[in-house]
C-alpha positions in Angstrom: 220.3 147.1 85.7 219.1 150.1 83.7 222.4 150.9 82.0 223.7 147.4 81.4 221.4 144.6 80.4 221.7 141.0 81.7 222.2 139.8 78.2 225.3 142.3 77.8 226.7 140.9 81.1 226.4 137.4 79.9 228.0 138.1 76.5 230.9 139.7 78.4 231.2 136.8 80.6 231.8 134.5 77.8 234.6 136.6 76.3 236.3 137.6 79.8 236.4 135.2 82.5 237.7 137.4 85.3 234.8 140.0 85.4 234.5 141.7 88.8 231.8 140.7 91.2 229.3 143.5 90.4 226.6 143.9 93.1 224.5 145.8 90.5 223.9 142.5 88.8 223.0 140.8 92.2 226.4 138.9 92.4 226.0 138.8 96.2 222.6 136.9 96.0 224.2 134.7 93.0 227.3 133.9 95.0 225.5 132.9 98.3 223.1 130.7 96.4 225.9 128.9 94.5 228.3 127.9 97.1 228.3 127.9 101.0 229.4 131.3 102.5 232.8 131.5 104.1 232.2 132.4 107.7 233.7 135.7 108.9 236.6 135.4 111.2 236.1 136.0 114.9 237.9 138.9 116.5 238.6 140.0 120.0 239.0 143.5 121.7 240.1 143.7 125.3 239.9 147.1 127.0 241.4 147.5 130.4 241.6 150.4 132.8 243.0 151.0 136.1 241.8 152.7 139.4 238.3 150.8 139.2 234.9 152.5 139.0 232.5 154.2 141.3 230.9 151.4 143.2 227.7 153.2 144.1 226.9 154.5 140.6 228.6 152.2 138.1 227.1 148.7 139.0 223.4 148.1 138.2 221.2 147.1 141.2 222.2 143.5 141.9 218.4 142.8 142.6 217.5 143.8 139.2 218.9 141.1 136.6 218.1 139.8 133.4 217.0 142.3 130.5 215.5 145.8 130.8 217.4 146.6 133.9 217.7 150.2 135.0 221.0 151.5 133.8 222.9 153.3 136.6 224.3 156.8 135.9 227.8 155.7 135.2 226.5 153.6 132.3 223.7 155.9 131.1 225.8 157.0 128.0 225.5 153.4 126.8 221.7 153.5 126.8 221.4 153.3 123.0 223.4 150.0 123.1 221.8 148.4 126.1 220.4 145.5 124.2 223.8 144.6 122.8 226.1 144.4 125.8 225.9 142.5 129.0 227.1 143.6 132.6 228.6 140.8 134.7 228.9 141.1 138.5 230.4 138.8 141.2 233.8 137.9 139.5 237.2 138.1 140.9 240.8 136.4 140.6 241.2 134.0 143.4 245.0 134.8 143.6 244.7 138.4 143.3 246.0 140.2 146.4 247.8 143.1 145.2 245.6 146.2 143.9 248.8 148.1 143.0 249.8 145.4 140.4 248.2 147.2 137.7 246.4 144.9 135.1 249.2 142.5 135.5 247.0 139.4 136.0 243.6 140.9 134.8 243.8 138.7 131.6 245.8 135.7 133.2 244.2 134.9 136.6 247.7 133.3 137.4 249.0 132.6 140.8 252.1 134.8 141.2 253.6 132.5 143.8 253.1 129.1 142.1 256.6 128.7 141.0 259.0 127.5 143.9 261.7 130.1 144.7 260.2 132.8 142.4 258.4 135.9 144.0 256.5 136.7 140.8 255.0 134.3 138.1 252.4 135.0 135.4 251.0 132.9 132.6 249.6 133.4 129.1 246.9 136.0 128.9 243.4 135.3 127.2 244.1 137.6 124.3 247.2 135.5 123.5 245.4 132.3 123.7 242.9 133.7 121.2 245.8 135.2 119.1 247.5 132.0 118.8 244.8 130.5 116.7 243.2 133.5 115.1 246.3 135.3 114.2 247.9 132.6 111.9 246.7 134.4 108.7 247.3 137.9 109.7 250.2 140.3 109.4 250.2 141.0 113.2 249.3 138.0 115.2 248.0 140.6 117.8 248.2 144.3 118.3 248.9 145.7 121.8 248.0 149.3 122.4 248.9 151.0 125.7 249.9 154.4 127.0 253.0 156.4 127.9 251.8 156.7 131.5 252.5 154.1 134.1 249.2 152.4 135.0 250.2 152.0 138.6 253.2 150.7 140.7 254.6 147.5 139.1 253.1 148.0 135.6 255.2 150.9 133.8 254.6 152.7 130.7 254.8 150.9 127.3 253.6 147.6 129.0 250.4 146.3 127.5 247.6 143.9 129.0 249.3 141.0 127.1 251.5 138.3 128.4 252.9 135.5 126.2 252.7 131.8 126.7 255.8 131.9 128.9 254.3 134.4 131.2 256.4 137.5 129.9 255.0 140.8 129.2 254.5 142.0 125.8 255.2 145.7 124.9 252.7 147.8 123.2 252.3 151.0 121.1 252.4 154.0 123.4 251.0 156.5 121.1 248.3 156.5 118.2 250.8 157.8 115.7 253.3 155.1 116.6 250.5 152.4 116.1 249.5 154.0 112.8 252.8 153.9 111.3 253.4 150.3 112.3 250.2 149.2 111.1 249.6 151.1 107.9 252.5 153.2 106.7 254.5 151.8 103.7 257.8 150.5 104.3 260.4 153.2 103.4 263.4 150.7 102.9 263.8 148.9 99.5 262.7 145.4 99.4 266.2 143.9 99.0 267.5 146.0 102.0 264.8 144.7 104.2 265.6 141.2 103.0 269.1 141.7 103.9 268.3 142.9 107.3 266.0 139.8 108.1 269.0 137.6 106.8 271.5 139.5 109.1 269.0 139.0 112.1 268.8 135.4 111.3 272.7 135.0 111.1 273.1 136.8 114.4 270.4 134.4 115.9 272.0 131.3 114.7 275.4 132.5 116.1 273.8 133.1 119.5 272.1 129.7 119.5 275.5 128.1 119.0 277.2 130.0 121.7 274.4 129.2 124.2 274.6 125.5 123.4 278.3 125.6 123.9 278.1 127.2 127.5 275.1 125.0 128.6 277.4 122.1 129.5 278.2 121.7 133.1 275.7 124.3 134.5 273.8 123.9 137.7 270.1 123.6 137.8 269.6 127.3 138.5 271.6 128.3 135.5 270.1 125.8 133.4 266.6 127.3 133.9 268.0 130.6 133.1 269.4 129.3 130.0 266.3 127.5 129.1 264.2 130.7 129.3 266.8 132.5 127.4 266.7 129.9 124.5 262.9 130.3 124.6 263.0 134.0 123.9 265.4 133.2 121.1 262.9 130.8 119.7 260.3 133.6 119.9 262.4 135.8 118.0 262.9 133.1 115.4 259.0 132.8 115.0 258.8 136.6 114.6 261.4 136.6 111.9 259.5 133.7 110.1 256.3 135.8 110.0 258.2 139.0 108.8 259.5 136.8 106.0 256.0 135.7 105.0 254.8 139.1 104.8 257.8 140.8 103.4 256.5 141.2 99.9 253.0 141.9 100.8 251.9 145.7 100.9 250.2 146.9 104.0 246.6 147.8 103.5 245.5 151.3 103.0 244.1 152.8 106.3 240.4 153.6 106.6 241.5 156.4 108.9 243.9 159.4 108.6 247.1 159.6 110.4 246.7 161.0 113.8 248.7 164.0 115.1 251.4 164.0 117.7 250.7 164.9 121.5 247.2 163.5 121.7 246.4 162.7 125.3 243.6 161.6 127.5 240.0 161.4 125.8 241.3 162.5 122.3 244.1 159.8 122.6 241.5 157.0 123.6 239.2 158.0 120.8 241.8 157.8 118.4 243.2 154.6 119.5 239.6 153.3 119.4 239.5 154.3 115.6 242.8 152.6 114.9 241.8 149.3 116.5 238.7 149.3 114.5 240.7 150.1 111.3 243.1 147.2 112.3 240.2 144.6 112.5 238.3 146.2 109.4 241.5 145.6 107.2 242.2 142.3 108.8 245.7 143.0 109.6 245.0 141.6 113.1 242.1 139.7 114.6 243.0 140.4 118.3 243.6 143.8 120.0 244.2 144.9 123.6 244.3 148.4 124.9 245.5 149.4 128.3 243.8 152.8 128.7 245.3 156.0 130.3 243.5 157.3 133.4 245.5 160.2 134.6 245.6 162.0 131.3 241.9 161.2 130.8 241.0 163.0 134.0 243.2 166.0 133.1 241.5 166.1 129.6 237.9 166.2 131.1 238.8 169.0 133.6 239.3 166.9 136.8 242.1 168.0 138.9 242.0 165.0 141.4 244.8 162.6 141.0 243.9 159.2 139.8 245.0 157.3 142.9 243.3 159.8 145.1 240.3 159.6 143.2 240.1 155.7 143.6 240.1 156.2 147.5 237.0 158.4 147.1 234.5 159.6 149.9 231.5 161.7 149.1 232.8 165.0 147.8 235.4 166.2 145.2 236.9 162.7 144.9 233.7 160.8 144.5 232.5 163.4 142.0 235.8 163.0 140.0 235.3 159.3 139.9 231.7 159.7 138.5 232.8 162.1 136.0 235.4 159.6 134.8 233.0 156.7 134.6 230.5 158.9 132.4 233.5 159.8 130.1 234.6 156.2 129.7 231.1 155.2 129.0 230.7 157.9 126.2 233.9 156.8 124.7 232.8 153.1 124.7 229.4 154.0 123.2 231.2 155.7 120.5 233.3 152.6 119.7 230.3 150.4 119.7 228.8 152.7 117.1 231.8 152.3 114.9 231.8 148.5 115.2 228.2 148.5 114.2 228.5 150.7 111.3 231.6 148.9 109.7 230.1 146.5 107.2 231.5 143.4 105.5 230.7 142.3 101.9 228.2 139.8 103.2 226.1 142.6 104.8 227.1 141.8 108.4 229.0 144.2 110.5 232.2 143.9 112.5 230.2 144.0 115.7 228.5 140.9 114.7 231.8 138.8 114.5 233.7 140.6 117.5 233.9 140.0 121.2 234.6 143.1 123.3 235.5 143.1 126.9 235.5 146.3 128.9 236.7 146.2 132.4 239.2 146.6 135.4 241.3 144.2 137.7 239.7 146.0 140.7 236.3 147.4 141.7 237.6 150.7 143.4 240.0 151.7 145.9 241.9 148.6 147.1 238.9 146.2 146.5 239.6 143.3 144.1 236.4 141.7 144.1 233.4 142.1 141.8 235.8 143.3 138.9 233.8 145.6 136.7 233.1 143.6 133.4 231.1 144.5 130.3 230.8 142.1 127.4 229.5 143.1 124.0 229.6 141.9 120.4 228.4 138.8 118.7 231.8 136.9 118.2 231.3 134.5 121.2 227.6 133.8 120.9 226.7 134.9 124.4 223.5 136.6 125.5 223.6 140.3 125.2 221.4 142.9 126.7 221.7 141.3 130.1 222.6 142.1 133.7 224.2 138.8 135.1 224.9 138.5 138.7 227.0 135.5 139.5 227.8 133.8 142.9 230.2 135.7 144.7 233.9 135.3 143.9 233.3 133.4 140.6 236.5 133.2 138.9 236.8 136.0 136.1 238.7 133.3 134.3 235.5 131.5 133.8 234.3 134.5 131.7 237.4 134.4 129.6 237.0 130.6 129.1 233.3 131.1 128.1 234.3 133.8 125.5 237.2 131.9 124.0 235.3 128.7 123.7 232.3 130.5 122.4 234.5 132.0 119.7 235.7 128.4 118.6 239.1 128.6 120.4 240.4 125.4 121.5 241.3 125.7 125.2 240.6 123.7 128.3 241.4 126.2 131.0 242.9 129.6 131.8 244.3 130.9 135.1 242.1 129.9 138.0 239.1 128.9 135.8 236.8 126.1 136.9 234.5 126.0 133.8 232.4 128.0 131.4 229.3 130.1 132.6 225.8 128.7 131.5 224.5 132.0 132.6 226.1 133.7 129.7 225.0 131.2 126.9 
């Protein structure tokens, strides 16, 4: 206020209506007093990893619950954030019976044999339930990050943690550079050309729909089911085209981070992916992000020579030491991500951390054990109690955690997977 007086500001305001909202004049305080604040949007981050954790040194002592519990060695790098995350024990998916299924059912909790005559069935994942409601106003309904390395048998490269409302897998960006260009790089094609391309896609789609309707007559039930599934995939394409048309003339935001280089792997890849997901939420191009993280390349990058699958079947010695080293590396990376979420502020003075729900976990505990799925919850988005160690009754549905987080974030949902209700222990 020393350089520009309040009187000067008012005189300017009488002559020019569209003055900028200058914080130097206390605009933030004036605005908050004059009108109700618009609540910041809720956001979700789901971070999944394969091959479990080290049972003996990752989980806190189940006898020590509540606040101020001693952190086990595998979680020690998270000490500076201990009051801001909660560790949950006791959860599993009732229908999980395939430890080699990767993270296929981690966010869905589906029964793979629930459809008669089908050997595989999946349902919508928790992130996509959130995205359907939170992604209506953003350029990307959700963003899926993954890795070029297969998670395990049955879940190949390029597949993410996300499954759509028909139980179909949603592909993800395999490299940081690919993700950066899609989210932030300006479109190189002229607007007229992009409009023409969308129009051509629509024309092709209309033609295919006509052809499908023509051949649908006289089909048996099995073929009708196949055609129905195909039609639904066409409708999904139509929805995507509608959204692309909506954002066609809107420039992408400037990225708050630099474009990553090629060839990143392991620890550096995860670190840059974390930077990108923060940038995506910060610029509000999406409000829901999933990331299926690499493990094999992470081990290589931290000097571990044991193969990921061998490591998960550890016994005291080299394999167990490798597993413990991996745990510490992952906790260090997660601590860095929490630092960034807390450091990213909004105009109202809150942080990205305050409005985001972060989940960090795996579909299995270790080896082939599918019970007590490792689960860390952080962020203020869902209004859960943080700084806690919660031990739930054995085999509590993990989907009860997802349901609690979704409902706590204002998402309208009745159930997910094998959920039986929300968890009062988290609220």
